[in-house]
C-alpha distance (Angstrom), angle and dihedral (degrees) to the residues before:
residue distance angle dihedral
M1 . . .
A2 3.85 . .
I3 3.78 117.4 .
P4 3.79 117.0 -154.2
L5 3.74 117.0 -123.4
E6 3.80 127.3 -148.9
Y7 3.78 112.7 -53.1
V8 3.86 110.9 -108.4
P9 3.78 113.3 -162.3
A10 3.78 112.7 -135.0
K11 3.88 91.9 -127.9
P12 2.94 130.9 102.5
R13 3.79 85.0 38.7
K14 3.84 97.9 -154.1
R15 3.79 91.2 52.4
A16 3.85 91.9 48.0
L17 3.76 92.0 49.5
R18 3.79 90.6 48.5
L19 3.84 94.7 48.4
I20 3.75 95.0 45.9
T21 3.84 92.6 47.0
K22 3.92 87.9 50.4
Q23 3.81 92.0 51.1
V24 3.84 93.0 47.6
R25 3.79 90.4 48.4
E26 3.73 95.1 45.9
R27 3.69 92.5 51.1
G28 3.78 97.1 42.2
A29 3.82 90.3 -127.0
I30 3.81 117.2 -177.4
E31 3.82 95.1 -166.9
V32 3.81 137.5 32.6
V33 3.74 120.1 -160.2
I34 3.83 114.3 -154.3
G35 3.78 123.1 -169.5
L36 3.79 115.5 -122.9
P37 3.79 111.6 -152.1
K38 3.82 109.9 -137.5
H39 3.70 131.0 176.6
L40 3.81 113.6 -107.2
N41 3.84 89.6 -102.9
G42 3.80 88.8 57.4
T43 3.78 99.2 -107.3
E44 3.80 122.6 127.6
G45 3.75 126.2 -121.0
E46 3.78 137.9 -178.9
S47 3.76 93.9 -61.8
A48 3.84 91.8 55.5
H49 3.78 89.0 49.1
L50 3.80 91.1 54.1
V51 3.80 90.9 48.7
R52 3.74 91.6 51.1
E53 3.85 90.4 51.1
F54 3.77 92.6 48.1
S55 3.86 90.9 45.7
S56 3.77 91.6 53.4
A57 3.83 91.8 49.6
L58 3.87 89.1 49.2
A59 3.86 90.8 48.4
T60 3.86 88.6 58.6
M61 3.72 90.4 55.6
L62 3.78 94.7 44.9
P63 3.81 104.0 38.0
D64 3.86 92.4 156.0
V65 3.83 94.0 53.9
R66 3.86 125.3 80.2
L67 3.77 109.8 -123.2
C68 3.77 118.8 -167.7
L69 3.78 134.8 179.5
V70 3.80 115.6 -135.9
D71 3.81 126.2 -170.7
E72 3.74 108.4 -101.1
R73 3.79 99.4 -169.7
R74 3.79 111.8 144.1
S75 3.86 94.5 5.3
T76 3.88 91.4 120.0
V77 3.84 90.0 49.4
A78 3.86 89.6 50.3
A79 3.81 90.9 45.4
K80 3.79 90.5 50.6
E81 3.81 90.9 51.0
L82 3.80 90.1 51.0
L83 3.77 92.6 50.2
N84 3.83 90.7 47.0
Q85 3.81 91.3 50.8
R86 3.75 88.5 52.8
G87 3.77 92.3 53.4
I88 3.78 95.5 -115.8
Q89 3.74 113.2 160.3
E90 3.84 121.6 -117.0
K91 3.82 93.8 -113.8
E92 3.88 90.3 53.2
Q93 3.85 92.1 44.8
R94 3.77 91.8 65.0
L95 3.80 88.8 63.9
L96 3.83 94.5 49.0
I97 3.82 104.9 33.0
D98 3.76 97.6 94.8
S99 3.77 96.5 46.3
V100 3.86 91.8 47.5
A101 3.84 90.9 45.5
A102 3.87 87.4 53.4
Q103 3.81 87.6 50.3
V104 3.82 91.8 51.8
I105 3.89 89.9 48.7
L106 3.75 92.7 51.0
E107 3.89 94.7 44.2
H108 3.80 89.0 51.1
A109 3.85 91.9 48.8
L110 3.85 90.1 49.1
E111 3.80 91.1 49.6
V112 3.76 93.0 48.4
E113 3.86 88.9 50.8
R114 3.78 92.1 47.8
V115 3.84 93.6 50.8
S116 3.79 98.2 39.4
T117 3.84 96.7 33.0
K118 3.75 87.4 -138.1
P119 3.84 128.7 109.6
P120 3.74 112.8 -92.1
G121 3.76 127.7 -111.4
E122 3.78 134.5 -6.0
E123 3.81 112.8 -41.5
I124 3.69 118.2 -126.2
R125 3.86 111.2 -144.7
V126 3.71 132.3 -179.6
I127 3.80 108.1 -130.7
N128 3.81 112.8 -147.9
A129 3.74 126.3 -157.4
D130 3.81 93.2 -95.1
E131 3.78 92.4 56.4
R132 3.84 91.6 47.7
G133 3.74 91.0 51.4
D134 3.86 93.6 -119.8
D135 3.76 117.3 168.0
E136 3.80 108.8 -115.3
Q137 3.74 90.4 -143.6
Q138 3.83 96.1 60.8
């Protein structure tokens, strides 16, 4: 079972990157699952673009950790259903919804990995100059 950690607001960006990096290092995590917000029809909008940018920045700070983007469609709905089942009042739900949605995303990713025996999501990798084929003398 996935257990949600402290919610880290995405802004200010530098602070968020620093706090997430610290949590990953403290826990010795080998993988970070990041929710990718897609429209219900599967297309990506501005929010997905921002998540991709943030994930790339995080990947540069955590080069030894696998980062992957996982479709987060319907995670908030599932989180709300869980909170309703637990009898948590609407006002309290607002404080918990993001953490529980993150838990739903992670549990889904782990289940996909268990069933398929393949790592979940789309891996975010930092491409260095050698991999791009850049000439060092440029």
